[in-house]
N, C-alpha and C positions, 0 to 999 in steps of 0.2 A: 408477460415476461420481455417481450421484445425491449419495452421501454427501460428494461434494467440491464442491456447490455453496454450502453457505454457509462453509466455510473460503477459498474462492477468493474471495468476495465484498471483505475486505479488500484483497486484490490488485487488483482491480477500481477499487476507490476511492481507493487510491495513486496507478494511473496515471492517474485522473481527478484527482487533484491535480496533477500535474505536468504535464498538458496545460493544465490551467486558469491554472496559473503562466504557462506559456507562452504563452498567448493574450491573457492579461491585460497581460504583460509589465513592465519597470520603464521609469523617465522619473526625468530630475534636473529637481530644482526650481528656481527663479530664484535660490534662496539655496543652491543646489550640494549640496544633500542629495540623496541617492538614494532614490528611493518605489518600491517593489516589496513584493510580497505573500509576505514571505519566509516568512510561517507556512505557506504550501503547501509548502513543500518540507519541512519538519520533520514537518508531519502525514503528506505522502507517503510518507517512509520510516518513519514511524510506522507506516502501513496495510500494507505492504511486509513488513516485519520481522514483525508479527504473522499477517499471512496466511501466509509461508512456515512460518513455526514451527508454526502451526497444521496446515497442510495435511500437514507433513512427518509431524506428532505421529499426524496420524488415519492417512496411511499407513503407519506404524510399526503402530500398533496393528490394524492391520486384517491385517497379515500374524502380527503374534503370535496374533491368535486363530484364524488358519488352520493354526496348526502348533499349538497346543494340543489342537486339538478331534480 
């Protein structure tokens, strides 16, 4: 399980990005424009994607090493 701690870090950061987006919230300015930290959504999805791919590759490579030995 120790080998999965580093690949799970981006998944945790992605979840924290979504949580931060919800905590900050959004509001409408006096001139009618929407003010929200939209970049946190993009960063959150990027971290989730990287973490899922990295974890899956680590899992697949560990299964292949056990078969070849």
